[in-house]
mmCIF file of the N, C-alpha and C atoms, coordinates in Angstrom:
data_MODEL
# 
_entry.id   MODEL 
# 
loop_
_atom_site.group_PDB 
_atom_site.id 
_atom_site.type_symbol 
_atom_site.label_atom_id 
_atom_site.label_alt_id 
_atom_site.label_comp_id 
_atom_site.label_asym_id 
_atom_site.label_entity_id 
_atom_site.label_seq_id 
_atom_site.pdbx_PDB_ins_code 
_atom_site.Cartn_x 
_atom_site.Cartn_y 
_atom_site.Cartn_z 
_atom_site.occupancy 
_atom_site.B_iso_or_equiv 
_atom_site.pdbx_formal_charge 
_atom_site.auth_seq_id 
_atom_site.auth_comp_id 
_atom_site.auth_asym_id 
_atom_site.auth_atom_id 
_atom_site.pdbx_PDB_model_num 
ATOM 1   N N  . MET A 1 1  ? 58.963 -142.207 -53.085 1.00 0.00 ? 1  MET A N  1 
ATOM 2   C CA . MET A 1 1  ? 58.566 -141.468 -52.871 1.00 0.00 ? 1  MET A CA 1 
ATOM 3   C C  . MET A 1 1  ? 57.917 -140.757 -53.870 1.00 0.00 ? 1  MET A C  1 
ATOM 4   N N  . VAL A 1 2  ? 56.370 -140.155 -53.359 1.00 0.00 ? 2  VAL A N  1 
ATOM 5   C CA . VAL A 1 2  ? 55.822 -139.773 -54.951 1.00 0.00 ? 2  VAL A CA 1 
ATOM 6   C C  . VAL A 1 2  ? 55.602 -138.076 -54.077 1.00 0.00 ? 2  VAL A C  1 
ATOM 7   N N  . LYS A 1 3  ? 55.878 -137.102 -55.016 1.00 0.00 ? 3  LYS A N  1 
ATOM 8   C CA . LYS A 1 3  ? 55.440 -135.827 -54.630 1.00 0.00 ? 3  LYS A CA 1 
ATOM 9   C C  . LYS A 1 3  ? 54.144 -135.486 -55.033 1.00 0.00 ? 3  LYS A C  1 
ATOM 10  N N  . LEU A 1 4  ? 53.180 -134.726 -54.126 1.00 0.00 ? 4  LEU A N  1 
ATOM 11  C CA . LEU A 1 4  ? 51.896 -134.387 -54.234 1.00 0.00 ? 4  LEU A CA 1 
ATOM 12  C C  . LEU A 1 4  ? 51.938 -132.949 -53.799 1.00 0.00 ? 4  LEU A C  1 
ATOM 13  N N  . LYS A 1 5  ? 50.824 -132.611 -54.045 1.00 0.00 ? 5  LYS A N  1 
ATOM 14  C CA . LYS A 1 5  ? 50.192 -131.044 -53.464 1.00 0.00 ? 5  LYS A CA 1 
ATOM 15  C C  . LYS A 1 5  ? 48.762 -130.920 -52.414 1.00 0.00 ? 5  LYS A C  1 
ATOM 16  N N  . LYS A 1 6  ? 48.924 -130.691 -51.490 1.00 0.00 ? 6  LYS A N  1 
ATOM 17  C CA . LYS A 1 6  ? 48.060 -130.535 -50.721 1.00 0.00 ? 6  LYS A CA 1 
ATOM 18  C C  . LYS A 1 6  ? 47.277 -129.345 -51.094 1.00 0.00 ? 6  LYS A C  1 
ATOM 19  N N  . ILE A 1 7  ? 46.135 -129.827 -50.439 1.00 0.00 ? 7  ILE A N  1 
ATOM 20  C CA . ILE A 1 7  ? 44.884 -128.587 -50.710 1.00 0.00 ? 7  ILE A CA 1 
ATOM 21  C C  . ILE A 1 7  ? 45.420 -127.319 -50.620 1.00 0.00 ? 7  ILE A C  1 
ATOM 22  N N  . ASN A 1 8  ? 45.957 -126.689 -49.750 1.00 0.00 ? 8  ASN A N  1 
ATOM 23  C CA . ASN A 1 8  ? 46.612 -125.563 -49.326 1.00 0.00 ? 8  ASN A CA 1 
ATOM 24  C C  . ASN A 1 8  ? 47.698 -124.786 -50.287 1.00 0.00 ? 8  ASN A C  1 
ATOM 25  N N  . GLY A 1 9  ? 48.357 -125.848 -51.236 1.00 0.00 ? 9  GLY A N  1 
ATOM 26  C CA . GLY A 1 9  ? 49.391 -125.744 -52.201 1.00 0.00 ? 9  GLY A CA 1 
ATOM 27  C C  . GLY A 1 9  ? 50.575 -126.225 -51.536 1.00 0.00 ? 9  GLY A C  1 
ATOM 28  N N  . GLU A 1 10 ? 50.499 -126.609 -50.610 1.00 0.00 ? 10 GLU A N  1 
ATOM 29  C CA . GLU A 1 10 ? 51.926 -126.942 -50.037 1.00 0.00 ? 10 GLU A CA 1 
ATOM 30  C C  . GLU A 1 10 ? 52.885 -128.226 -51.057 1.00 0.00 ? 10 GLU A C  1 
ATOM 31  N N  . GLU A 1 11 ? 53.608 -128.468 -51.437 1.00 0.00 ? 11 GLU A N  1 
ATOM 32  C CA . GLU A 1 11 ? 53.801 -129.689 -51.647 1.00 0.00 ? 11 GLU A CA 1 
ATOM 33  C C  . GLU A 1 11 ? 54.586 -130.250 -50.638 1.00 0.00 ? 11 GLU A C  1 
ATOM 34  N N  . ILE A 1 12 ? 54.380 -131.779 -50.758 1.00 0.00 ? 12 ILE A N  1 
ATOM 35  C CA . ILE A 1 12 ? 54.726 -132.828 -49.857 1.00 0.00 ? 12 ILE A CA 1 
ATOM 36  C C  . ILE A 1 12 ? 55.305 -133.715 -50.687 1.00 0.00 ? 12 ILE A C  1 
ATOM 37  N N  . VAL A 1 13 ? 56.237 -134.791 -50.057 1.00 0.00 ? 13 VAL A N  1 
ATOM 38  C CA . VAL A 1 13 ? 56.448 -136.358 -50.528 1.00 0.00 ? 13 VAL A CA 1 
ATOM 39  C C  . VAL A 1 13 ? 56.332 -136.727 -49.418 1.00 0.00 ? 13 VAL A C  1 
ATOM 40  N N  . VAL A 1 14 ? 55.383 -138.009 -50.107 1.00 0.00 ? 14 VAL A N  1 
ATOM 41  C CA . VAL A 1 14 ? 54.609 -139.134 -49.539 1.00 0.00 ? 14 VAL A CA 1 
ATOM 42  C C  . VAL A 1 14 ? 55.100 -140.616 -49.990 1.00 0.00 ? 14 VAL A C  1 
ATOM 43  N N  . ASN A 1 15 ? 55.228 -141.441 -48.709 1.00 0.00 ? 15 ASN A N  1 
ATOM 44  C CA . ASN A 1 15 ? 56.253 -142.737 -48.900 1.00 0.00 ? 15 ASN A CA 1 
ATOM 45  C C  . ASN A 1 15 ? 55.092 -143.371 -49.591 1.00 0.00 ? 15 ASN A C  1 
ATOM 46  N N  . ALA A 1 16 ? 55.292 -143.616 -50.895 1.00 0.00 ? 16 ALA A N  1 
ATOM 47  C CA . ALA A 1 16 ? 54.226 -144.421 -51.561 1.00 0.00 ? 16 ALA A CA 1 
ATOM 48  C C  . ALA A 1 16 ? 54.146 -145.698 -50.546 1.00 0.00 ? 16 ALA A C  1 
ATOM 49  N N  . ARG A 1 17 ? 54.817 -146.567 -50.092 1.00 0.00 ? 17 ARG A N  1 
ATOM 50  C CA . ARG A 1 17 ? 54.918 -147.915 -49.483 1.00 0.00 ? 17 ARG A CA 1 
ATOM 51  C C  . ARG A 1 17 ? 53.624 -147.888 -48.456 1.00 0.00 ? 17 ARG A C  1 
ATOM 52  N N  . LEU A 1 18 ? 53.640 -146.488 -47.984 1.00 0.00 ? 18 LEU A N  1 
ATOM 53  C CA . LEU A 1 18 ? 52.701 -146.235 -46.889 1.00 0.00 ? 18 LEU A CA 1 
ATOM 54  C C  . LEU A 1 18 ? 51.062 -145.858 -47.341 1.00 0.00 ? 18 LEU A C  1 
ATOM 55  N N  . ILE A 1 19 ? 50.687 -145.684 -48.531 1.00 0.00 ? 19 ILE A N  1 
ATOM 56  C CA . ILE A 1 19 ? 49.722 -145.452 -48.916 1.00 0.00 ? 19 ILE A CA 1 
ATOM 57  C C  . ILE A 1 19 ? 48.545 -146.471 -49.208 1.00 0.00 ? 19 ILE A C  1 
ATOM 58  N N  . GLU A 1 20 ? 47.489 -146.737 -48.217 1.00 0.00 ? 20 GLU A N  1 
ATOM 59  C CA . GLU A 1 20 ? 46.681 -147.697 -48.088 1.00 0.00 ? 20 GLU A CA 1 
ATOM 60  C C  . GLU A 1 20 ? 45.472 -147.303 -49.362 1.00 0.00 ? 20 GLU A C  1 
ATOM 61  N N  . THR A 1 21 ? 44.784 -146.253 -49.491 1.00 0.00 ? 21 THR A N  1 
ATOM 62  C CA . THR A 1 21 ? 43.721 -145.975 -50.172 1.00 0.00 ? 21 THR A CA 1 
ATOM 63  C C  . THR A 1 21 ? 43.791 -144.517 -50.421 1.00 0.00 ? 21 THR A C  1 
ATOM 64  N N  . VAL A 1 22 ? 43.165 -144.579 -51.638 1.00 0.00 ? 22 VAL A N  1 
ATOM 65  C CA . VAL A 1 22 ? 43.354 -143.188 -52.452 1.00 0.00 ? 22 VAL A CA 1 
ATOM 66  C C  . VAL A 1 22 ? 41.661 -142.805 -53.088 1.00 0.00 ? 22 VAL A C  1 
ATOM 67  N N  . GLN A 1 23 ? 40.912 -141.891 -52.482 1.00 0.00 ? 23 GLN A N  1 
ATOM 68  C CA . GLN A 1 23 ? 39.616 -141.600 -53.069 1.00 0.00 ? 23 GLN A CA 1 
ATOM 69  C C  . GLN A 1 23 ? 39.575 -140.754 -53.455 1.00 0.00 ? 23 GLN A C  1 
ATOM 70  N N  . ALA A 1 24 ? 38.674 -140.668 -54.714 1.00 0.00 ? 24 ALA A N  1 
ATOM 71  C CA . ALA A 1 24 ? 38.153 -139.314 -55.088 1.00 0.00 ? 24 ALA A CA 1 
ATOM 72  C C  . ALA A 1 24 ? 36.879 -138.957 -54.474 1.00 0.00 ? 24 ALA A C  1 
ATOM 73  N N  . THR A 1 25 ? 36.696 -137.901 -53.856 1.00 0.00 ? 25 THR A N  1 
ATOM 74  C CA . THR A 1 25 ? 35.565 -136.924 -53.596 1.00 0.00 ? 25 THR A CA 1 
ATOM 75  C C  . THR A 1 25 ? 35.533 -135.608 -54.229 1.00 0.00 ? 25 THR A C  1 
ATOM 76  N N  . PRO A 1 26 ? 35.208 -134.724 -53.609 1.00 0.00 ? 26 PRO A N  1 
ATOM 77  C CA . PRO A 1 26 ? 35.375 -133.599 -54.087 1.00 0.00 ? 26 PRO A CA 1 
ATOM 78  C C  . PRO A 1 26 ? 36.853 -133.037 -54.243 1.00 0.00 ? 26 PRO A C  1 
ATOM 79  N N  . ASP A 1 27 ? 37.564 -133.741 -52.949 1.00 0.00 ? 27 ASP A N  1 
ATOM 80  C CA . ASP A 1 27 ? 38.994 -133.591 -53.124 1.00 0.00 ? 27 ASP A CA 1 
ATOM 81  C C  . ASP A 1 27 ? 39.307 -135.302 -53.349 1.00 0.00 ? 27 ASP A C  1 
ATOM 82  N N  . THR A 1 28 ? 40.780 -135.370 -53.285 1.00 0.00 ? 28 THR A N  1 
ATOM 83  C CA . THR A 1 28 ? 41.363 -136.650 -53.389 1.00 0.00 ? 28 THR A CA 1 
ATOM 84  C C  . THR A 1 28 ? 41.602 -136.688 -51.772 1.00 0.00 ? 28 THR A C  1 
ATOM 85  N N  . VAL A 1 29 ? 41.569 -137.734 -51.102 1.00 0.00 ? 29 VAL A N  1 
ATOM 86  C CA . VAL A 1 29 ? 41.648 -138.200 -49.949 1.00 0.00 ? 29 VAL A CA 1 
ATOM 87  C C  . VAL A 1 29 ? 42.980 -139.376 -49.848 1.00 0.00 ? 29 VAL A C  1 
ATOM 88  N N  . ILE A 1 30 ? 44.182 -139.310 -49.122 1.00 0.00 ? 30 ILE A N  1 
ATOM 89  C CA . ILE A 1 30 ? 44.785 -140.136 -49.328 1.00 0.00 ? 30 ILE A CA 1 
ATOM 90  C C  . ILE A 1 30 ? 44.847 -140.647 -47.672 1.00 0.00 ? 30 ILE A C  1 
ATOM 91  N N  . THR A 1 31 ? 44.551 -142.338 -47.472 1.00 0.00 ? 31 THR A N  1 
ATOM 92  C CA . THR A 1 31 ? 44.718 -142.845 -46.329 1.00 0.00 ? 31 THR A CA 1 
ATOM 93  C C  . THR A 1 31 ? 45.985 -143.305 -46.081 1.00 0.00 ? 31 THR A C  1 
ATOM 94  N N  . LEU A 1 32 ? 46.833 -143.361 -45.342 1.00 0.00 ? 32 LEU A N  1 
ATOM 95  C CA . LEU A 1 32 ? 48.094 -144.139 -44.760 1.00 0.00 ? 32 LEU A CA 1 
ATOM 96  C C  . LEU A 1 32 ? 47.450 -145.280 -44.076 1.00 0.00 ? 32 LEU A C  1 
ATOM 97  N N  . THR A 1 33 ? 48.850 -146.345 -43.929 1.00 0.00 ? 33 THR A N  1 
ATOM 98  C CA . THR A 1 33 ? 48.372 -147.728 -43.146 1.00 0.00 ? 33 THR A CA 1 
ATOM 99  C C  . THR A 1 33 ? 48.593 -147.070 -41.810 1.00 0.00 ? 33 THR A C  1 
ATOM 100 N N  . THR A 1 34 ? 49.169 -145.456 -41.584 1.00 0.00 ? 34 THR A N  1 
ATOM 101 C CA . THR A 1 34 ? 48.977 -145.324 -40.139 1.00 0.00 ? 34 THR A CA 1 
ATOM 102 C C  . THR A 1 34 ? 47.675 -144.910 -39.888 1.00 0.00 ? 34 THR A C  1 
ATOM 103 N N  . ASN A 1 35 ? 46.531 -144.603 -40.865 1.00 0.00 ? 35 ASN A N  1 
ATOM 104 C CA . ASN A 1 35 ? 45.387 -144.136 -40.563 1.00 0.00 ? 35 ASN A CA 1 
ATOM 105 C C  . ASN A 1 35 ? 45.451 -142.828 -40.717 1.00 0.00 ? 35 ASN A C  1 
ATOM 106 N N  . LYS A 1 36 ? 46.627 -142.321 -40.659 1.00 0.00 ? 36 LYS A N  1 
ATOM 107 C CA . LYS A 1 36 ? 46.726 -140.582 -41.025 1.00 0.00 ? 36 LYS A CA 1 
ATOM 108 C C  . LYS A 1 36 ? 45.848 -140.427 -42.438 1.00 0.00 ? 36 LYS A C  1 
ATOM 109 N N  . LYS A 1 37 ? 45.031 -139.431 -42.599 1.00 0.00 ? 37 LYS A N  1 
ATOM 110 C CA . LYS A 1 37 ? 44.350 -138.741 -43.911 1.00 0.00 ? 37 LYS A CA 1 
ATOM 111 C C  . LYS A 1 37 ? 45.164 -137.639 -44.391 1.00 0.00 ? 37 LYS A C  1 
ATOM 112 N N  . ILE A 1 38 ? 45.202 -137.722 -45.932 1.00 0.00 ? 38 ILE A N  1 
ATOM 113 C CA . ILE A 1 38 ? 45.903 -136.317 -46.426 1.00 0.00 ? 38 ILE A CA 1 
ATOM 114 C C  . ILE A 1 38 ? 45.178 -135.945 -47.205 1.00 0.00 ? 38 ILE A C  1 
ATOM 115 N N  . LEU A 1 39 ? 44.652 -134.485 -47.579 1.00 0.00 ? 39 LEU A N  1 
ATOM 116 C CA . LEU A 1 39 ? 43.697 -133.847 -48.298 1.00 0.00 ? 39 LEU A CA 1 
ATOM 117 C C  . LEU A 1 39 ? 44.582 -133.481 -49.416 1.00 0.00 ? 39 LEU A C  1 
ATOM 118 N N  . VAL A 1 40 ? 44.562 -134.160 -50.793 1.00 0.00 ? 40 VAL A N  1 
ATOM 119 C CA . VAL A 1 40 ? 45.588 -133.397 -51.827 1.00 0.00 ? 40 VAL A CA 1 
ATOM 120 C C  . VAL A 1 40 ? 44.559 -133.145 -52.846 1.00 0.00 ? 40 VAL A C  1 
ATOM 121 N N  . MET A 1 41 ? 45.540 -131.982 -53.971 1.00 0.00 ? 41 MET A N  1 
ATOM 122 C CA . MET A 1 41 ? 44.927 -131.537 -55.203 1.00 0.00 ? 41 MET A CA 1 
ATOM 123 C C  . MET A 1 41 ? 45.204 -132.724 -56.383 1.00 0.00 ? 41 MET A C  1 
ATOM 124 N N  . ASP A 1 42 ? 46.100 -133.340 -55.948 1.00 0.00 ? 42 ASP A N  1 
ATOM 125 C CA . ASP A 1 42 ? 46.440 -134.541 -57.264 1.00 0.00 ? 42 ASP A CA 1 
ATOM 126 C C  . ASP A 1 42 ? 45.049 -135.369 -57.677 1.00 0.00 ? 42 ASP A C  1 
ATOM 127 N N  . ASP A 1 43 ? 44.960 -136.030 -58.813 1.00 0.00 ? 43 ASP A N  1 
ATOM 128 C CA . ASP A 1 43 ? 43.760 -136.742 -58.983 1.00 0.00 ? 43 ASP A CA 1 
ATOM 129 C C  . ASP A 1 43 ? 43.997 -138.368 -58.652 1.00 0.00 ? 43 ASP A C  1 
ATOM 130 N N  . VAL A 1 44 ? 43.312 -138.754 -58.193 1.00 0.00 ? 44 VAL A N  1 
ATOM 131 C CA . VAL A 1 44 ? 43.226 -140.358 -58.482 1.00 0.00 ? 44 VAL A CA 1 
ATOM 132 C C  . VAL A 1 44 ? 44.530 -140.884 -59.239 1.00 0.00 ? 44 VAL A C  1 
ATOM 133 N N  . ASP A 1 45 ? 43.965 -140.738 -60.657 1.00 0.00 ? 45 ASP A N  1 
ATOM 134 C CA . ASP A 1 45 ? 44.896 -141.169 -61.544 1.00 0.00 ? 45 ASP A CA 1 
ATOM 135 C C  . ASP A 1 45 ? 46.078 -140.733 -61.580 1.00 0.00 ? 45 ASP A C  1 
ATOM 136 N N  . ASP A 1 46 ? 46.688 -139.709 -61.326 1.00 0.00 ? 46 ASP A N  1 
ATOM 137 C CA . ASP A 1 46 ? 47.739 -139.276 -61.459 1.00 0.00 ? 46 ASP A CA 1 
ATOM 138 C C  . ASP A 1 46 ? 48.623 -139.888 -60.169 1.00 0.00 ? 46 ASP A C  1 
ATOM 139 N N  . ILE A 1 47 ? 47.948 -140.014 -59.175 1.00 0.00 ? 47 ILE A N  1 
ATOM 140 C CA . ILE A 1 47 ? 48.595 -140.550 -57.796 1.00 0.00 ? 47 ILE A CA 1 
ATOM 141 C C  . ILE A 1 47 ? 49.026 -142.085 -58.089 1.00 0.00 ? 47 ILE A C  1 
ATOM 142 N N  . VAL A 1 48 ? 47.871 -142.490 -58.914 1.00 0.00 ? 48 VAL A N  1 
ATOM 143 C CA . VAL A 1 48 ? 48.473 -144.057 -59.111 1.00 0.00 ? 48 VAL A CA 1 
ATOM 144 C C  . VAL A 1 48 ? 49.960 -144.289 -60.198 1.00 0.00 ? 48 VAL A C  1 
ATOM 145 N N  . GLU A 1 49 ? 49.976 -143.389 -60.730 1.00 0.00 ? 49 GLU A N  1 
ATOM 146 C CA . GLU A 1 49 ? 50.732 -143.446 -62.155 1.00 0.00 ? 49 GLU A CA 1 
ATOM 147 C C  . GLU A 1 49 ? 51.949 -142.972 -61.532 1.00 0.00 ? 49 GLU A C  1 
ATOM 148 N N  . LYS A 1 50 ? 51.824 -142.130 -60.178 1.00 0.00 ? 50 LYS A N  1 
ATOM 149 C CA . LYS A 1 50 ? 52.988 -141.478 -59.896 1.00 0.00 ? 50 LYS A CA 1 
ATOM 150 C C  . LYS A 1 50 ? 53.577 -142.763 -59.159 1.00 0.00 ? 50 LYS A C  1 
ATOM 151 N N  . VAL A 1 51 ? 53.078 -143.690 -57.735 1.00 0.00 ? 51 VAL A N  1 
ATOM 152 C CA . VAL A 1 51 ? 53.060 -144.724 -57.558 1.00 0.00 ? 51 VAL A CA 1 
ATOM 153 C C  . VAL A 1 51 ? 53.525 -145.847 -58.444 1.00 0.00 ? 51 VAL A C  1 
ATOM 154 N N  . ILE A 1 52 ? 53.058 -146.244 -59.241 1.00 0.00 ? 52 ILE A N  1 
ATOM 155 C CA . ILE A 1 52 ? 53.421 -147.237 -60.407 1.00 0.00 ? 52 ILE A CA 1 
ATOM 156 C C  . ILE A 1 52 ? 55.224 -146.895 -60.777 1.00 0.00 ? 52 ILE A C  1 
ATOM 157 N N  . ASP A 1 53 ? 55.325 -145.455 -61.405 1.00 0.00 ? 53 ASP A N  1 
ATOM 158 C CA . ASP A 1 53 ? 56.474 -145.147 -61.687 1.00 0.00 ? 53 ASP A CA 1 
ATOM 159 C C  . ASP A 1 53 ? 57.313 -145.424 -60.575 1.00 0.00 ? 53 ASP A C  1 
ATOM 160 N N  . TYR A 1 54 ? 57.551 -144.853 -59.277 1.00 0.00 ? 54 TYR A N  1 
ATOM 161 C CA . TYR A 1 54 ? 58.144 -144.932 -58.134 1.00 0.00 ? 54 TYR A CA 1 
ATOM 162 C C  . TYR A 1 54 ? 58.529 -146.473 -57.933 1.00 0.00 ? 54 TYR A C  1 
ATOM 163 N N  . HIS A 1 55 ? 57.558 -147.502 -58.043 1.00 0.00 ? 55 HIS A N  1 
ATOM 164 C CA . HIS A 1 55 ? 58.052 -148.639 -57.808 1.00 0.00 ? 55 HIS A CA 1 
ATOM 165 C C  . HIS A 1 55 ? 58.719 -149.237 -59.315 1.00 0.00 ? 55 HIS A C  1 
ATOM 166 N N  . GLN A 1 56 ? 58.304 -148.890 -60.290 1.00 0.00 ? 56 GLN A N  1 
ATOM 167 C CA . GLN A 1 56 ? 59.426 -149.360 -61.368 1.00 0.00 ? 56 GLN A CA 1 
ATOM 168 C C  . GLN A 1 56 ? 60.596 -148.807 -61.432 1.00 0.00 ? 56 GLN A C  1 
ATOM 169 N N  . LYS A 1 57 ? 61.081 -147.410 -60.820 1.00 0.00 ? 57 LYS A N  1 
ATOM 170 C CA . LYS A 1 57 ? 62.349 -147.408 -60.585 1.00 0.00 ? 57 LYS A CA 1 
ATOM 171 C C  . LYS A 1 57 ? 62.629 -147.995 -59.661 1.00 0.00 ? 57 LYS A C  1 
ATOM 172 N N  . ILE A 1 58 ? 62.330 -148.299 -58.069 1.00 0.00 ? 58 ILE A N  1 
ATOM 173 C CA . ILE A 1 58 ? 63.118 -148.939 -57.286 1.00 0.00 ? 58 ILE A CA 1 
ATOM 174 C C  . ILE A 1 58 ? 63.567 -150.441 -58.075 1.00 0.00 ? 58 ILE A C  1 
ATOM 175 N N  . PHE A 1 59 ? 62.428 -151.051 -58.774 1.00 0.00 ? 59 PHE A N  1 
ATOM 176 C CA . PHE A 1 59 ? 62.766 -152.699 -59.126 1.00 0.00 ? 59 PHE A CA 1 
ATOM 177 C C  . PHE A 1 59 ? 63.426 -152.229 -60.697 1.00 0.00 ? 59 PHE A C  1 
ATOM 178 N N  . SER A 1 60 ? 64.038 -151.194 -60.824 1.00 0.00 ? 60 SER A N  1 
ATOM 179 C CA . SER A 1 60 ? 64.028 -151.180 -62.829 1.00 0.00 ? 60 SER A CA 1 
ATOM 180 C C  . SER A 1 60 ? 65.503 -152.205 -62.573 1.00 0.00 ? 60 SER A C  1 
ATOM 181 N N  . ASN A 1 61 ? 66.253 -152.175 -61.422 1.00 0.00 ? 61 ASN A N  1 
ATOM 182 C CA . ASN A 1 61 ? 67.761 -152.779 -61.674 1.00 0.00 ? 61 ASN A CA 1 
ATOM 183 C C  . ASN A 1 61 ? 67.762 -154.236 -61.099 1.00 0.00 ? 61 ASN A C  1 
ATOM 184 N N  . VAL A 1 62 ? 66.648 -154.773 -60.386 1.00 0.00 ? 62 VAL A N  1 
ATOM 185 C CA . VAL A 1 62 ? 66.511 -155.729 -59.874 1.00 0.00 ? 62 VAL A CA 1 
ATOM 186 C C  . VAL A 1 62 ? 66.567 -157.060 -60.925 1.00 0.00 ? 62 VAL A C  1 
ATOM 187 N N  . SER A 1 63 ? 67.737 -158.127 -60.713 1.00 0.00 ? 63 SER A N  1 
ATOM 188 C CA . SER A 1 63 ? 67.164 -159.276 -61.503 1.00 0.00 ? 63 SER A CA 1 
ATOM 189 C C  . SER A 1 63 ? 67.082 -160.380 -60.584 1.00 0.00 ? 63 SER A C  1 
ATOM 190 N N  . ILE A 1 64 ? 66.313 -161.552 -61.008 1.00 0.00 ? 64 ILE A N  1 
ATOM 191 C CA . ILE A 1 64 ? 66.378 -162.751 -60.959 1.00 0.00 ? 64 ILE A CA 1 
ATOM 192 C C  . ILE A 1 64 ? 67.187 -164.018 -61.245 1.00 0.00 ? 64 ILE A C  1 
ATOM 193 N N  . GLU A 1 65 ? 67.737 -164.218 -60.558 1.00 0.00 ? 65 GLU A N  1 
ATOM 194 C CA . GLU A 1 65 ? 68.760 -165.663 -60.957 1.00 0.00 ? 65 GLU A CA 1 
ATOM 195 C C  . GLU A 1 65 ? 67.854 -166.896 -60.530 1.00 0.00 ? 65 GLU A C  1 
ATOM 196 N N  . LYS A 1 66 ? 67.875 -167.642 -61.597 1.00 0.00 ? 66 LYS A N  1 
ATOM 197 C CA . LYS A 1 66 ? 67.499 -169.296 -61.375 1.00 0.00 ? 66 LYS A CA 1 
ATOM 198 C C  . LYS A 1 66 ? 68.633 -169.915 -60.873 1.00 0.00 ? 66 LYS A C  1 
ATOM 199 N N  . GLY A 1 67 ? 68.234 -170.607 -59.865 1.00 0.00 ? 67 GLY A N  1 
ATOM 200 C CA . GLY A 1 67 ? 69.528 -171.343 -59.359 1.00 0.00 ? 67 GLY A CA 1 
ATOM 201 C C  . GLY A 1 67 ? 68.860 -173.187 -59.296 1.00 0.00 ? 67 GLY A C  1 
# 
């Protein structure tokens, strides 16, 4: 989950696994796999960094055993 700020200033939390695309227009548009679009104030690079951080936290304790 990543915390973002909508255009109206409202903070929202978005499931990072549902993000399909992030586009930089005058505003940043996030398109989810459900085809829902969200306008946010966060810039594309910040969103990418937040998604990467989220996934690193999830998988930081995963170990792969060779058998």
